[in-house]
C-alpha positions in Angstrom: 19.9 17.9 -18.4 20.8 14.2 -18.0 19.8 11.7 -20.6 16.4 10.0 -20.1 16.7 6.5 -18.7 14.0 4.2 -20.1 12.9 1.3 -17.9 12.9 -2.2 -19.5 9.3 -3.2 -18.9 10.2 -6.9 -19.5 12.6 -7.0 -16.5 9.9 -7.5 -13.9 6.3 -6.9 -13.0 7.1 -3.6 -11.2 9.2 -2.5 -14.2 6.3 -3.2 -16.6 4.0 -1.3 -14.3 6.4 1.6 -14.1 7.0 1.7 -17.8 3.3 1.6 -18.5 2.7 4.4 -16.0 5.3 6.6 -17.6 3.9 5.8 -21.1 0.3 6.7 -20.1 1.4 9.8 -18.3 3.5 11.1 -21.2 0.8 10.1 -23.7 -1.6 12.3 -21.7 0.9 15.1 -21.9 1.3 15.3 -18.1 4.4 15.9 -16.0 5.2 14.1 -12.8 4.1 17.2 -10.9 0.8 17.4 -12.7 0.1 13.7 -12.2 0.9 13.7 -8.5 -1.0 16.9 -7.8 -4.0 16.3 -5.6 -2.5 13.1 -4.0 -0.6 12.7 -0.8 2.5 11.7 -2.9 5.1 13.9 -4.5 6.5 13.7 -8.1 9.7 12.1 -6.8 7.7 9.2 -5.4 5.9 8.8 -8.7 9.2 8.8 -10.5 10.5 6.0 -8.2 7.5 4.0 -9.2 8.1 4.6 -12.8 11.7 3.3 -12.3 10.5 0.2 -10.4 12.1 1.4 -7.1 8.9 1.7 -5.1 5.7 -0.2 -4.6 2.5 1.4 -5.7 0.1 2.3 -2.8 -3.5 1.5 -3.7 -4.6 5.1 -3.1 -2.0 6.4 -5.5 -3.0 3.8 -8.2 -6.6 5.1 -7.8 -5.5 8.7 -8.1 -3.4 8.0 -11.2 -6.4 6.2 -12.8 -8.6 9.3 -12.2 -6.0 11.8 -13.4 -4.9 9.8 -16.5 -8.4 8.4 -17.2 -7.1 4.8 -17.4 -10.3 3.1 -16.5 -8.9 1.4 -13.4 -5.9 -0.2 -15.1 -3.4 0.8 -12.3 -5.7 -0.1 -9.5 -6.3 -3.5 -11.0 -2.5 -4.2 -11.5 -1.6 -2.8 -8.1 -1.9 -6.2 -6.4 0.2 -7.9 -9.1 3.0 -5.5 -8.4 2.7 -5.9 -4.7 2.9 -9.7 -5.0 5.9 -9.5 -7.3 7.8 -7.0 -5.1 7.2 -9.1 -2.1 9.2 -12.0 -3.5 10.6 -14.3 -0.8 9.9 -11.8 2.0 7.0 -11.9 4.4 4.5 -9.1 3.8 5.4 -7.2 6.9 9.1 -7.1 5.8 8.5 -5.9 2.2 8.8 -2.1 3.0 12.2 -2.8 4.8 13.5 -4.8 1.9 12.4 -2.1 -0.5 14.1 0.6 1.5 17.3 -1.4 1.6 17.5 -1.5 -2.2 17.3 2.3 -2.2 19.9 2.9 0.5 22.8 2.9 -2.0 21.1 5.5 -4.2 
């Protein structure tokens, strides 16, 4: 099994969000599979959020808040992450820029 890679939450807003999501999920004793269950997203998508490689869709943030009982934390922070990931790109271009960063993975 490969060594666990911790995300530096101070690196960016998405990194903070991902690190917090992972911390809350692990504190609740849940796996990626258990946390994603019942949503339209898979565990690998959730993992990419935890590693700050994907934006968080609002519906997934709401799902995670329900599953982890986080009192709306992830939904409230969802817009912060969206703004931070957008950076210098227009809103309509953000998904393309995000996909480009993953193309070398």
